[in-house]
N, C-alpha and C positions, 0 to 999 in steps of 0.2 A: 064294906062287900062281903058279898055271903062268900061262902066255899064251895058254892054251886060246880058239880062237875059237867066236864062235856071235852070240847074240842077246839082246837086253833090252829090259825097256819101260821110258822115259824118261817124267819127271815128268808131262808133258803127255799121255802114253797113245799116245805113239810109240814105234816100233818101230823099233832103230838096233843096227845092228853093233859088236860091240867090238871091229874094226880101224878103225873109222870113228866114232867117237863123236860128233865134231863138237863146236862151240863150244871149242876148244881143252884139253877135256879127255882122259882117259885111261884107260884101263880093265885092273885088276888084277883077274884073273880067277882065280878057282880052280875047278877044273874037277870036282873030285869032288865039292866042298861045292856045286857049280851055283852060285856065288856072284861078283856083278860089284861090285865098288868103282869106282866111278866119280872120279876126282878132278882136280886142279888139278895144274899140272905142278912145282909145291911139295910135292904131296903131301898137301893139302887135301883131304879127304874131302865129295864135295858129294852123291852121291846111292848109294845101295845097291840091288840088283836083281839077280833071280832071271837065271840064266844059263840059255839055250833053246839047245842044239846046233845044231837045224837049223831050217830053217823050217817043216818035218813037226811038229816039235815043239812049236813056236808054235801049230799048227793044232790039235795033241792037245789041248793045255791049255784049248782055247777061247778064246784070244785074238785078237783081228780087226783089231788096229791095224795101221796103215796103217807099210811098211816106210818110213824114210826114209834121205836121206846124210848125211854128216858136215857139209854146206852150209846145212843146215836150222836154224834155232836153234834154242836152247834157249831157254824159257819168251818173255815177251813184252813188247815197250817197256815196254808200262803197268806192266807187274810189275817195272823196271828193270833186267833184259836186253838 
């Protein structure tokens, strides 16, 4: 998979950058397939998403999610995160 940059929607409905997914996670991106695999540092798959190359592409898809940076945690404490 390539290191294509872009955006994806996390499991909370937030928009995140593939360059800074947060939570100690890494993004493995396939730009051709428009696929994002979010993994732990040891390679465990924790989330799969569609790659949007630009914010315009996100808007064109009708997604109105808020863009958050990597400091915003995934999930809630009540969910065990």
